[in-house]
C-alpha positions as CSV (number, residue, x, y, z in Angstrom):
1,M,0.1,11.5,-14.2
2,N,-0.7,7.9,-14.7
3,N,-2.1,5.8,-11.8
4,S,1.0,3.6,-11.4
5,L,3.4,6.5,-11.0
6,F,1.0,8.3,-8.7
7,T,0.7,5.2,-6.4
8,C,4.5,4.6,-6.4
9,L,5.3,8.1,-5.5
10,V,2.6,8.3,-2.8
11,L,4.0,5.2,-1.1
12,L,7.6,6.3,-1.5
13,W,6.9,9.8,0.0
14,G,4.5,8.4,2.6
15,S,7.2,6.0,3.8
16,L,9.5,9.0,4.4
17,N,7.0,11.2,6.0
18,C,3.3,10.7,6.6
19,G,2.4,14.0,4.9
20,A,4.1,17.0,3.4
21,I,4.1,15.6,-0.1
22,S,4.8,18.1,-2.9
23,P,1.7,19.6,-4.5
24,W,2.9,18.6,-8.0
25,L,1.9,15.0,-7.1
26,A,-1.7,16.1,-6.5
27,P,-4.3,14.1,-8.3
28,D,-7.4,15.8,-9.6
29,L,-9.6,15.2,-6.6
30,E,-13.0,16.2,-8.0
31,P,-13.3,13.4,-10.5
32,L,-12.1,11.0,-7.8
33,K,-14.7,12.2,-5.4
34,A,-17.4,11.7,-8.0
35,K,-16.3,8.2,-8.6
36,A,-16.1,7.5,-4.9
37,K,-19.6,8.8,-4.3
38,S,-20.8,6.4,-7.0
39,G,-19.2,3.5,-5.2
40,D,-15.8,3.1,-6.8
41,M,-13.6,1.6,-4.1
42,D,-10.3,2.4,-5.9
43,A,-11.4,6.1,-5.9
44,H,-12.0,5.8,-2.1
45,Y,-8.5,4.4,-1.7
46,R,-6.8,7.0,-3.8
47,L,-8.6,9.8,-2.0
48,A,-7.5,8.4,1.3
49,Q,-3.9,8.4,-0.1
50,A,-4.2,12.0,-1.1
51,Y,-5.5,13.2,2.3
52,L,-3.0,11.0,4.2
53,G,-0.1,12.3,2.1
54,G,-1.2,15.9,1.7
55,M,-1.4,15.7,-2.1
56,G,-3.3,18.7,-3.5
57,V,-4.9,19.1,0.0
58,E,-3.7,19.7,3.5
59,T,-2.8,16.5,5.2
60,N,-5.9,15.4,7.1
61,H,-6.0,12.0,8.7
62,A,-9.7,12.3,9.7
63,E,-10.6,13.0,6.0
64,A,-8.3,10.2,4.9
65,M,-10.2,7.8,7.1
66,K,-13.5,9.1,5.9
67,W,-12.6,8.1,2.4
68,L,-10.8,4.9,3.4
69,Q,-13.5,3.4,5.6
70,P,-16.0,2.5,2.9
71,A,-13.3,0.6,1.0
72,L,-12.3,-1.2,4.2
73,D,-16.0,-2.0,4.8
74,K,-16.1,-3.6,1.3
75,E,-12.8,-5.5,2.1
76,Y,-11.0,-3.8,-0.7
77,D,-7.4,-5.2,-0.6
78,K,-5.6,-2.0,-1.5
79,A,-7.4,-0.2,1.3
80,Q,-6.6,-2.9,3.7
81,N,-2.9,-2.7,2.8
82,L,-3.0,1.1,3.2
83,Y,-4.6,0.7,6.6
84,G,-1.9,-1.7,7.6
85,Y,0.7,0.7,6.3
86,M,-0.9,3.4,8.5
87,F,-0.5,1.2,11.6
88,H,2.9,0.1,10.6
89,H,4.3,3.6,10.3
90,G,2.0,5.5,12.7
91,C,0.4,7.6,10.0
92,G,-2.8,9.1,11.5
93,V,-3.0,6.3,14.0
94,T,-0.9,5.1,16.9
95,Q,1.8,2.8,15.6
96,D,0.8,-0.8,16.2
97,F,2.7,-3.6,14.5
98,A,0.2,-6.2,15.5
99,K,-2.7,-4.3,13.8
100,A,-0.4,-3.6,10.8
101,H,0.2,-7.3,10.5
102,E,-3.5,-8.1,10.8
103,W,-4.5,-5.7,8.0
104,Y,-1.6,-6.7,5.8
105,L,-2.7,-10.3,6.2
106,K,-6.3,-9.5,5.2
107,A,-5.0,-7.9,2.0
108,A,-2.4,-10.6,1.3
109,K,-5.1,-13.3,1.6
110,Q,-6.8,-11.6,-1.3
111,G,-3.7,-11.7,-3.4
112,N,-2.3,-8.3,-2.7
113,Y,1.4,-8.7,-3.4
114,K,2.3,-5.4,-1.7
115,A,0.7,-6.6,1.5
116,A,2.5,-10.0,1.3
117,A,5.8,-8.1,0.8
118,N,5.0,-5.9,3.8
119,I,4.4,-9.0,6.0
120,G,7.7,-10.5,4.8
121,R,9.6,-7.4,5.7
122,M,7.9,-7.4,9.1
123,Y,9.2,-10.9,9.8
124,N,12.7,-10.0,8.5
125,A,12.8,-7.0,10.9
126,G,10.9,-8.7,13.8
127,E,8.3,-5.9,13.8
128,G,5.3,-7.1,15.8
129,V,6.1,-10.7,14.9
130,P,9.0,-13.0,15.9
131,K,12.1,-12.2,13.8
132,N,12.2,-15.1,11.3
133,W,14.2,-14.7,8.1
134,E,12.8,-18.0,6.7
135,T,9.2,-16.9,7.2
136,G,10.0,-13.4,5.9
137,E,11.6,-14.8,2.8
138,S,8.7,-17.1,2.2
139,W,6.3,-14.2,2.2
140,L,8.5,-12.2,-0.1
141,Q,8.7,-15.1,-2.5
142,A,4.9,-15.4,-2.4
143,S,4.7,-11.6,-3.1
144,F,7.1,-12.0,-6.0
145,I,4.9,-14.7,-7.6
146,L,1.7,-12.7,-7.2
147,M,3.5,-9.7,-8.7
148,Q,4.7,-11.7,-11.7
149,K,1.1,-12.7,-12.4
150,T,-0.3,-9.2,-12.3
151,A,2.7,-7.8,-14.3
152,E,2.1,-10.5,-17.0
153,G,-1.5,-9.1,-17.2
154,G,0.0,-5.9,-18.5
155,H,-0.3,-3.7,-15.4
156,P,2.4,-1.0,-15.8
157,D,2.9,-0.3,-12.1
158,D,3.3,-4.0,-11.4
159,Q,5.7,-4.4,-14.3
160,S,7.8,-1.5,-12.9
161,N,7.7,-3.1,-9.4
162,L,8.7,-6.4,-10.8
163,G,11.7,-4.8,-12.5
164,W,12.7,-3.3,-9.2
165,R,12.3,-6.7,-7.4
166,Y,14.6,-8.3,-10.0
167,F,17.1,-5.5,-9.6
168,S,17.0,-5.7,-5.8
169,G,16.7,-9.5,-5.6
170,E,13.9,-9.2,-2.9
171,G,11.7,-12.2,-3.0
172,L,13.8,-14.2,-5.5
173,A,14.4,-17.8,-4.4
174,E,18.1,-17.3,-4.8
175,R,19.8,-14.0,-3.9
């Protein structure tokens, strides 16, 4: 399964349930573990996703954090966004919108469009921040611009996400 589909499905299922993901979504963990042990931060991030979502392994929040922590220590934006997601949805940690916002902001400052979109959605819903549609839409528009840049670089998952955003209208200046 390609990385873009894997990531999309993890986040989709994770948003519905912080675990209990079908085993057919399981990545091959042994090569990921070898990459992580050699310092690959994306492998750390993907292993954390697998343990957080129970893909090919039992859901294990402590094991997810074991793999996520080195990527957080290196300020890896995808890991920061995932950690924000964990706080936002209470996956393996106590739900805390303020901490979710803090971690999303760290990732967004590095250009992570998913984190910027998460911040925008938090403002639109008033989750841990004052409900403010204008601020939320501003973050969603910034996310859209960041996503366009990565999609233009040929990243398939970003191209797919961009197509969804055009379809849904989220982050477009005019809806």
